[in-house]
C-alpha positions as CSV (number, residue, x, y, z in Angstrom):
1,M,69.1,-51.2,100.8
2,D,71.9,-48.4,100.9
3,G,73.5,-47.5,97.4
4,A,76.0,-49.5,97.6
5,E,73.6,-52.5,97.1
6,F,71.5,-51.0,94.9
7,I,73.7,-50.6,92.3
8,T,74.9,-54.6,92.6
9,S,71.5,-55.4,92.5
10,V,69.8,-53.8,90.9
11,V,71.9,-51.3,88.5
12,K,74.3,-54.7,88.0
13,P,71.2,-57.1,86.4
14,N,70.2,-54.4,84.1
15,L,73.4,-53.7,82.4
16,V,74.1,-58.0,82.2
17,Q,71.2,-58.2,80.7
18,R,71.3,-55.0,78.2
19,C,74.7,-57.0,77.7
20,G,73.5,-60.3,76.7
21,S,70.8,-57.8,74.1
22,P,72.5,-56.8,71.5
23,S,68.9,-55.7,70.3
24,L,68.5,-53.6,73.9
25,E,71.4,-51.3,71.4
26,A,68.4,-49.4,69.2
27,N,65.2,-49.3,72.5
28,G,66.8,-46.3,74.1
29,T,69.5,-45.4,76.7
30,F,71.0,-46.5,80.2
31,H,70.2,-43.6,83.3
32,V,71.1,-44.4,86.7
33,V,69.8,-41.0,88.9
34,M,71.9,-40.0,91.7
35,N,70.2,-37.0,93.7
36,L,71.4,-36.6,97.1
37,P,73.5,-34.5,96.5
38,S,75.2,-34.8,99.4
39,L,76.4,-38.5,99.8
40,A,75.6,-39.0,95.9
41,V,79.3,-38.5,94.6
42,D,80.6,-41.0,96.9
43,F,78.6,-44.0,95.6
44,L,80.3,-43.5,92.6
45,K,83.1,-46.1,93.7
46,Y,80.5,-48.9,93.0
47,F,80.1,-48.7,89.9
48,R,83.9,-49.7,89.8
49,G,84.6,-52.9,88.7
50,L,81.1,-53.1,88.5
51,L,80.7,-56.7,86.1
52,C,84.8,-57.6,86.2
53,D,83.4,-60.3,87.5
54,I,80.7,-60.8,83.9
55,T,83.1,-63.1,80.5
56,L,81.4,-60.6,77.7
57,P,82.6,-60.4,74.4
58,T,84.0,-58.3,74.2
59,E,83.8,-54.2,74.4
60,L,80.7,-52.1,74.0
61,C,78.6,-50.4,72.2
62,A,78.8,-46.9,73.7
63,S,74.6,-46.8,73.9
64,L,73.8,-49.6,75.9
65,L,76.7,-48.5,78.5
66,P,74.8,-45.7,81.8
67,V,74.4,-42.4,81.5
68,I,74.5,-40.9,85.3
69,H,73.6,-37.9,86.3
70,C,74.6,-37.5,90.1
71,Y,74.1,-34.1,92.1
72,T,76.5,-33.2,94.3
73,F,76.9,-29.2,96.6
74,S,80.4,-27.4,96.5
75,R,81.8,-24.8,98.2
76,A,84.9,-24.4,96.3
77,D,85.6,-21.2,93.6
78,D,85.5,-23.0,91.0
79,P,82.6,-25.4,91.6
80,V,82.5,-26.7,88.1
81,T,85.9,-27.8,87.8
82,D,85.2,-28.7,92.2
83,A,82.4,-31.0,90.5
84,A,84.6,-32.9,87.6
85,D,87.6,-33.4,89.9
86,R,85.6,-34.5,92.9
87,T,83.7,-37.9,90.2
88,A,87.2,-38.6,88.8
89,A,88.4,-39.2,91.5
90,K,85.8,-41.0,92.6
91,L,85.6,-43.1,89.9
92,S,89.5,-43.7,90.1
93,I,90.0,-41.5,86.5
94,T,93.3,-39.5,86.0
95,S,90.7,-36.4,84.3
96,F,87.3,-36.0,84.2
97,E,88.0,-35.5,80.2
98,E,88.1,-39.4,80.0
99,L,84.5,-39.4,80.6
100,Q,81.8,-39.2,77.5
101,D,79.4,-37.0,76.8
102,R,80.5,-35.5,80.2
103,G,78.8,-32.4,82.2
104,V,78.7,-30.4,84.9
105,R,75.7,-27.6,85.1
106,V,75.0,-25.7,87.9
107,V,71.7,-26.9,89.2
108,R,70.8,-23.7,91.8
109,N,72.5,-21.9,94.9
110,V,71.8,-23.3,97.6
111,A,72.9,-20.9,100.3
112,P,76.1,-18.2,100.2
113,G,78.9,-20.1,98.5
114,K,76.7,-22.9,98.0
115,E,76.4,-24.8,94.7
116,M,74.5,-27.5,93.5
117,L,75.8,-29.3,90.4
118,C,74.8,-31.9,88.1
119,V,77.5,-33.8,86.9
120,V,76.1,-35.9,84.0
121,F,78.6,-39.1,81.8
122,R,78.8,-41.9,80.4
123,L,80.1,-44.4,82.6
124,P,83.9,-45.6,81.1
125,W,83.4,-49.4,79.6
126,H,87.0,-49.9,81.6
127,V,85.8,-48.6,84.2
128,L,82.2,-51.2,85.1
129,T,85.7,-53.6,84.1
130,T,88.1,-52.9,86.1
131,N,89.6,-55.8,88.4
132,D,90.5,-53.6,91.3
133,H,87.6,-53.0,94.1
134,C,85.8,-56.0,91.5
135,K,82.5,-56.6,93.7
136,S,82.8,-60.4,92.8
137,C,82.1,-61.3,96.4
138,F,78.6,-59.5,95.4
139,H,75.9,-62.9,94.3
140,R,74.7,-62.9,91.0
141,V,71.1,-61.3,91.0
142,H,68.4,-62.0,87.4
143,V,65.4,-59.7,86.9
144,R,63.1,-59.6,83.9
145,H,63.4,-56.2,82.5
146,I,63.4,-52.3,84.2
147,S,62.1,-50.0,82.7
148,H,62.0,-47.8,85.6
149,V,62.7,-47.8,89.7
150,F,63.4,-44.9,91.9
151,Y,65.1,-46.3,95.4
152,T,65.5,-44.1,98.3
153,T,68.0,-46.3,100.2
154,A,68.0,-45.5,105.0
155,A,70.1,-42.1,104.3
156,G,68.0,-40.9,102.4
157,L,70.2,-41.0,98.7
158,R,67.5,-41.2,95.7
159,L,68.7,-43.7,92.4
160,S,66.7,-44.0,90.0
161,V,67.6,-46.5,86.7
162,L,65.5,-45.9,83.8
163,E,65.4,-47.0,79.9
164,L,63.8,-43.7,77.6
165,P,63.0,-44.5,73.9
166,E,65.8,-43.0,72.0
167,G,64.7,-39.1,70.1
């Protein structure tokens, strides 16, 4: 299973479960941690249209939308802007400023002129439900409540889905 399969077979069913159970709204925030800095940003495109084949009554409140933590490297003169711009490009949105609860922090310098950063944002409803790049070819997977799952892809991308209590 690679990162794309993980997003569609673990993250998607978890989101569908949250969408169908408004009582989960008060139970905490849904986080996805993508921590292989060399590849993680490339997997962001798989969130685009992830829920396009699901019939949902209305747009979800922000607390039901996942918070993404995406680690990446940058050699740019302005690594924070570079990471933000690459994130927006992979999500096919106009600007990083469109994202709620967004931020970019420098984690550490890993080599001369190379920074590791963590880009954090709440995945927008319109990105999840767009018909562009719809992945309707993926079958629906029924899962029970998952509070925390780690998965490492063959490429070494470690993905995590977790739900944290508010507060």
